[in-house]
N, C-alpha and C positions, 0 to 999 in steps of 0.2 A: 475600461478593460473589457475585452470580449470574453465570451464563455471560455472557461479553461479547457485545455486539452486533457484527456484522460489516458493514462497508460498503466498497465498492471504488471505485477510480478507474481507468477503462479508457481506452485510446486508443492511437493509433499513436505511434511515435517522434517526439519533438519536439512533441507535442500539448499540453504543459503539465501533464502528470500530476504530476511531482515538485514543481513550484512550487505547484500546488493542494494537494497532500498536506501540504507544509510549512506553508502558510498555515492549513489546516484544523487541523493538530495545534496550532499556536500558538493559534488561536481557541478550540478546544474545551478545551484544557488551561486557558486563561484562564477558561473558564466552569466550571471545577471538575472536569472529567472526567479520569480516567486513561486515556490513549490509548497503545496499542501500534501499531506498524506492521509490515507485511510487504511487502517489495519483491521482486518477481520480476525476475531478470536473465536475458536470453537470451544471455549470453556468459559466458566464464570470468571470474572476479573473485577478488581476494584482498584481505583486510583486514589482512594481516600484512606485515611488512617483511622482505625478504630479509636473512638473516644474524642476525635477532633470535633470542633464545633459543626463543621459541615456534615460530618458523619452523623452527628446527633440530629441534625435537621432531617437528613434522609431517613434515619431510623424512626423519627417522629411521624413520617408519612409524606414529606414534601415530594411533590411531583418532579420538580426540577430544583437543583441547588446550584447557584452560581457563586464561585469564589473569585474575587477580584483583588488584584494588587497593582502596584505601580509598574510591574514588569510582565504580568500575564493575567489571563482569566481562563477559567474552565467552567463549563456547564455540564453537570451530571444529570442525566435524565433517567429516572427510574421507570422501567417498563411495568413493574407490578402486575405481572401475569399477561400483559399484552404481547403480541408477537413481535419478533425482532423487526425493526424498521427495514423497509426496502432499501436497496442500494441507491436508487434515485432519491429517496427521501433524505438519506445521509448526504449525498452530494449537494442537495438543495440547501442544506444548512451551512455549507462552507462559505467563507468570505472569498471575494474575488482573488484569483491568482492566475498564473500562466499555465501551470500544470498541476494536476492532481495525480499523485503516484499512489497506486493501489497495491497493497500487499495482502494477498489472499483473494477471496472472492473469485476462486478459480473457475467458477461456472458462469460468471457474468460475460456477456458478449461485448467485451472491450478489447482493444489491441493490447497484447501482453507478450512478455518474454517468459519462458519457462526456465526456472532455476533447477539445476540438477547437481547433486553431489553424491559421490560413491557411498558416503556414510548416511544418507537419508534413510528414514524408516521404511519408506516405500519407494522403490526405484522404477515402478511402472511408468513409462512415458505418458505424459498428458497430451503432447502435441498431435499424435495421430488422430485423436478423437475431437480436437478442438480447433476449428478453422481460424479462431481469433489469436492463436499463438503464432506469432510472426517470426520468432527466433528462439534459440536455446542458448543459455549461458551455463556452462558446465565446467567441473574441475577434472574432467576426463574426456577422452576422445568419444565423439558421437558419430559413428560412421552411418552413412546413408540416411541422414536426418531429413533431407529434402527441404531444409530451412537453413538460414544463416546460423552458424554456431560460433559463439564467442567464448573465450576463456572467462570463467566466472569472476576473475579478479581484474579483468581488463576494463575497468570502469570508464575510462575515456572513450574507448571505442563503443561501448554499450550506450553511453550518454549521447554520442554522435548518432547512433541508431535511433534513440528515443527522439532526439531533436528532428531528425529527418522524417521519421514516421509520423510524428505529431504536427509537423509543419511549424515548429517553433522558430522564431526569428530573434537572433541576438540583437540587443539594443545598442 
């Protein structure tokens, strides 16, 4: 498998990024692609449960804790005061795939679509200041965008755009 293509979804909080990402993963995997995702969080998060064995391992000071079952595995890496890893370092840890769909990381120089919803916390457009935003997906009219504008819920058309932009070839 060759190096994966990378495509991002950027936007402000409540702009529809996660919903679009989920719909694109569903659509693109149905088209036969292997898709991985990277989600950037601007807050502390935990995927573990307080009191679970793996949580206890982390609390004891483990640098990495890996949980493995017959259906999945997860590696939790504790930063313990170290800086957040770079975008490239995260990409390097992923298994081979056709496409890495990025949610967030709005400042990274990768091809991306900007998600916009009227109910977003911040409605200031990102596109005018980011040459890597190649299109806009919105739940409202976007006059004079200077870029392709898609309906935020038109997943098939947006998936076609991602395929074309990334040069993905159906098998």
